[in-house]
Residue frames relative to the residue before (quaternion, step in Angstrom):
aa qw qx qy qz dx dy dz
M 1.0000 0.0000 0.0000 0.0000 0.00 0.00 0.00
S 0.0324 0.7878 -0.6146 0.0238 3.56 -0.98 0.83
S 0.2380 -0.7367 0.6146 0.1513 3.54 -1.22 0.63
S 0.1506 -0.8216 0.5491 0.0277 3.54 -1.13 0.61
F 0.5615 -0.5971 0.4633 0.3370 3.53 -1.26 0.50
D 0.6025 0.5571 -0.3743 0.4319 3.62 1.21 -0.17
G 0.6107 -0.6024 0.3317 0.3925 3.60 1.28 0.23
T 0.6383 0.5343 -0.3249 0.4490 3.59 1.24 0.24
C 0.2062 -0.6768 0.6800 0.1923 3.49 -1.48 0.25
K 0.1116 -0.7966 0.5911 0.0591 3.56 -0.98 0.80
L 0.2440 -0.7486 0.6062 0.1121 3.50 -1.05 0.94
W 0.1360 -0.8170 0.5602 0.0142 3.56 -0.69 1.19
G 0.5361 -0.6094 0.4798 0.3331 3.57 -1.17 0.60
S 0.4611 -0.7189 0.4490 0.2628 3.59 -0.85 0.91
G 0.7166 0.4451 -0.2688 0.4649 3.60 1.05 -0.55
D 0.8203 0.2315 -0.0910 0.5150 3.57 0.88 -0.93
W 0.3774 -0.7605 0.4470 0.2818 3.62 1.33 -0.09
K 0.3731 0.7037 -0.5135 0.3193 3.59 1.11 0.60
L 0.5425 -0.6229 0.4642 0.3196 3.55 -1.14 0.72
I 0.2244 -0.7843 0.5695 0.1011 3.57 -0.79 1.09
A 0.8003 -0.1152 0.1254 0.5750 3.59 0.88 -0.96
T 0.1771 -0.7390 0.6380 0.1246 3.53 -1.29 0.53
L 0.1564 -0.7654 0.6207 0.0665 3.56 -0.83 1.07
N 0.0227 0.8587 -0.5052 0.0833 3.59 -0.49 1.15
D 0.3647 0.7652 -0.4690 0.2479 3.60 0.93 0.77
H 0.5381 0.6156 -0.4252 0.3881 3.63 1.18 -0.03
E 0.3615 -0.7306 0.5420 0.2042 3.56 -1.20 0.62
G 0.7436 0.3050 -0.1983 0.5610 3.59 1.29 -0.02
K 0.7341 -0.3842 0.3098 0.4663 3.55 -1.34 -0.06
V 0.3034 -0.7305 0.5801 0.1945 3.58 -0.93 0.88
M 0.2350 -0.8199 0.5148 0.0866 3.54 -0.58 1.23
S 0.8086 0.0037 0.0086 0.5883 3.61 1.14 -0.49
C 0.0807 0.7629 -0.6408 0.0294 3.53 -1.28 0.50
D 0.0129 0.7956 -0.6044 0.0396 3.53 -1.16 0.61
V 0.3646 -0.6870 0.5838 0.2330 3.53 -1.32 0.40
S 0.5102 -0.6418 0.4721 0.3239 3.60 -0.99 0.81
G 0.6748 -0.5360 0.3411 0.3755 3.55 -1.21 0.54
D 0.7249 0.4020 -0.2402 0.5052 3.57 1.08 -0.68
G 0.5196 -0.6929 0.3786 0.3264 3.59 1.30 0.09
T 0.5363 0.6655 -0.3921 0.3403 3.60 1.22 0.13
C 0.7953 0.2210 -0.1118 0.5534 3.62 1.16 -0.41
I 0.1634 -0.7229 0.6599 0.1237 3.50 -1.32 0.52
V 0.1001 -0.7891 0.6053 0.0299 3.58 -0.91 0.96
S 0.0101 -0.7989 0.6013 -0.0081 3.58 -1.02 0.81
G 0.1770 -0.7652 0.6117 0.0950 3.54 -1.22 0.61
S 0.1152 -0.8350 0.5380 -0.0104 3.54 -0.88 1.00
M 0.5952 -0.5521 0.4568 0.3638 3.54 -1.34 0.32
D 0.5643 0.5721 -0.4021 0.4389 3.63 1.23 -0.05
K 0.5094 -0.6918 0.3715 0.3520 3.58 1.38 0.33
T 0.5922 0.5253 -0.4005 0.4614 3.56 1.04 0.79
F 0.1953 -0.6776 0.6868 0.1761 3.47 -1.43 0.41
K 0.0815 -0.7992 0.5944 0.0372 3.57 -0.90 0.86
M 0.1146 -0.7765 0.6180 0.0450 3.51 -1.09 0.82
W 0.1530 -0.7764 0.6088 0.0550 3.53 -0.82 1.08
S 0.2622 -0.7490 0.5896 0.1504 3.56 -0.96 0.88
N 0.3600 -0.7439 0.5257 0.2018 3.58 -0.69 1.08
E 0.6683 0.5277 -0.3016 0.4288 3.58 1.11 -0.61
T 0.8032 0.2788 -0.1338 0.5092 3.60 0.96 -0.81
D 0.3586 -0.7468 0.4800 0.2885 3.60 1.30 -0.15
R 0.4784 0.6397 -0.4556 0.3928 3.59 1.07 0.79
Q 0.2418 -0.7520 0.5961 0.1442 3.54 -1.24 0.51
F 0.1484 -0.7632 0.6254 0.0663 3.55 -1.07 0.88
I 0.1374 -0.8067 0.5733 0.0412 3.59 -0.92 0.93
L 0.1107 -0.7427 0.6567 0.0698 3.56 -0.99 0.93
R 0.0303 -0.8188 0.5713 -0.0480 3.56 -0.59 1.18
E 0.5046 -0.6324 0.4945 0.3177 3.54 -1.08 0.78
Q 0.3478 -0.7514 0.5280 0.1889 3.59 -0.87 0.97
């Protein structure tokens, strides 16, 4: 998993380092991202003052935004 100043998170294959997915819904630099221990969720935090969580099981996205 990698985060980038271009507003994306990228998920890479652990054996071959091939790109599996790019998540690009942030409007600012992504400062952190991680995959849950069971592999069902991806969470990211951005300079756009949001945290986003993607569910791999339901293909849904949850957004926490500063009010």
